[in-house]
C-alpha positions in Angstrom: 0.0 0.0 0.0 1.4 3.4 -0.9 1.8 6.3 1.5 -1.2 8.5 2.4 -1.8 11.5 0.4 -1.7 14.9 2.0 -5.4 15.4 1.4 -6.3 12.3 3.4 -4.1 13.3 6.3 -5.6 16.9 6.2 -9.1 15.5 6.2 -8.4 13.2 9.1 -6.8 16.0 11.1 -9.8 18.3 10.5 -12.3 15.6 11.6 -10.4 15.1 14.8 -10.2 18.9 15.4 -14.0 19.3 14.9 -14.6 16.3 17.2 -12.4 17.9 19.9 -14.2 21.2 19.6 -17.6 19.4 20.0 -16.3 17.5 23.0 -15.0 20.7 24.7 -18.3 22.5 24.1 -20.3 19.6 25.5 -18.2 19.5 28.7 -18.2 23.2 29.1 -21.9 23.8 28.5 -23.4 20.5 29.5 -25.4 22.1 32.4 -24.1 19.6 34.9 -22.2 22.0 37.1 -23.4 23.3 40.4 -25.2 26.6 40.7 -22.4 29.0 41.7 -24.8 31.5 43.2 -27.2 28.9 44.6 -28.0 28.0 48.2 -27.1 24.6 49.7 -29.9 22.3 50.9 -29.8 18.8 52.3 -32.4 16.0 52.4 -32.3 12.5 53.9 -33.6 9.5 52.0 -34.0 5.8 52.7 -32.5 5.0 49.3 -31.1 7.0 46.3 -30.4 4.2 43.8 -28.9 5.8 40.6 -28.8 9.4 41.9 -25.3 10.7 41.1 -23.4 13.9 41.8 -24.3 16.4 39.1 -27.8 15.1 38.7 -30.6 17.6 38.1 -32.7 19.1 40.8 -36.1 20.1 39.3 -39.2 21.8 40.2 -42.2 21.1 37.9 -39.8 19.6 35.4 -37.6 22.7 35.2 -33.9 22.4 36.3 -33.3 24.7 39.3 -30.1 23.2 40.6 -27.9 20.1 40.9 -26.9 17.4 43.3 -23.5 18.2 44.9 -22.9 15.2 47.1 -24.2 12.2 48.9 -23.2 10.5 52.1 -24.5 8.1 54.8 -25.8 9.3 58.1 -24.0 7.1 60.6 -26.9 7.1 63.1 -29.9 6.3 60.9 -27.9 4.7 58.0 -30.0 6.8 55.5 -28.5 8.6 52.5 -28.0 12.3 53.0 -28.0 14.3 49.7 -26.7 17.8 49.4 -27.8 20.0 46.5 -27.4 23.6 45.3 -30.6 25.3 44.0 -31.2 28.8 42.6 -31.1 31.3 45.4 -33.9 33.4 43.9 -36.4 30.7 44.6 -38.0 31.0 48.0 -38.8 27.4 48.8 -41.3 27.0 51.6 -39.8 25.0 54.6 -42.5 22.3 54.2 -41.4 21.4 50.6 -40.8 17.8 49.8 -38.2 16.0 47.7 -38.3 12.7 45.8 -35.9 10.7 43.7 -37.5 10.4 40.3 -36.6 8.7 37.0 -36.4 10.2 33.5 -37.9 7.1 32.1 -37.4 3.4 31.9 -33.8 3.7 30.8 -33.2 7.3 31.8 -31.2 8.7 34.7 -32.4 9.8 38.1 -33.0 13.3 39.2 -34.2 15.0 42.4 -37.7 16.5 42.2 -38.7 19.2 44.7 -42.4 19.8 45.3 -42.9 23.2 47.0 -45.1 23.3 50.1 -47.4 26.0 51.2 -45.7 27.4 54.4 -45.0 31.1 54.8 -41.4 30.5 56.1 -38.8 29.7 53.5 -35.8 27.4 53.6 -32.5 29.2 54.3 -29.1 28.4 53.0 -28.0 25.2 54.7 -31.6 24.2 55.3 -33.0 20.7 55.4 -35.9 19.3 53.4 -37.6 16.9 55.8 -40.3 15.4 53.7 -38.7 12.9 51.3 -39.4 9.8 49.2 -36.6 7.6 48.1 -36.2 5.9 44.7 -38.3 3.0 43.7 -36.3 -0.1 42.6 -37.4 -1.2 39.2 -35.8 -4.6 39.7 -37.8 -5.1 42.9 -41.1 -4.2 41.3 -40.4 -6.6 38.4 -39.5 -9.3 40.8 -42.7 -8.9 42.7 -44.7 -8.8 39.5 -43.2 -12.0 38.2 -43.7 -13.7 41.5 -47.4 -12.8 41.6 -47.9 -13.9 38.0 -46.3 -17.3 38.7 -48.4 -17.7 41.9 -51.6 -16.9 39.8 -50.7 -19.7 37.3 -50.3 -22.3 40.1 -53.3 -24.7 40.4 -55.4 -23.9 43.5 -55.1 -26.4 46.3 -58.2 -26.8 48.5 -57.7 -25.8 52.1 -58.7 -28.8 54.3 -61.1 -28.0 57.1 -61.5 -30.2 60.2 -64.7 -31.9 59.0 -63.5 -32.8 55.4 -61.6 -36.0 54.9 -58.1 -35.6 53.5 -57.7 -36.1 49.7 -56.7 -39.6 48.6 -53.1 -40.2 47.8 -52.3 -40.8 44.2 
């Protein structure tokens, strides 16, 4: 095989350059960074399966912040999630948070449902009403178990006055 022509090398280099520019733009403007002027809030969940640092925090489907960290509370063994949300939002102190899914194969995000209290959460505040993530594997396992139980032939329950069934 003969050497590559200058045109082929130049075409390959330009494709790599364009790909590098797209990658840089995606990383710089991907919207996964924390809100620099936001306030920090925490919430405690029984489980946060699939919720990662950088995940969206949404109110009514609109991104208002991002998850900044997660840890375990050593006394309750619950997951503690910290997040930064837009400071201009005055979230009532009875707001609730839940781990939601983007879809069957989508990622997880934190959904905040504002409450109706007059007092607002302050920077460093805690959302106390929470609902953890629902395990899809657990739901499917329960469904499959219930379907297999429905397909089993029913066995009569013997009562004290009925004779036992004859052996086969």
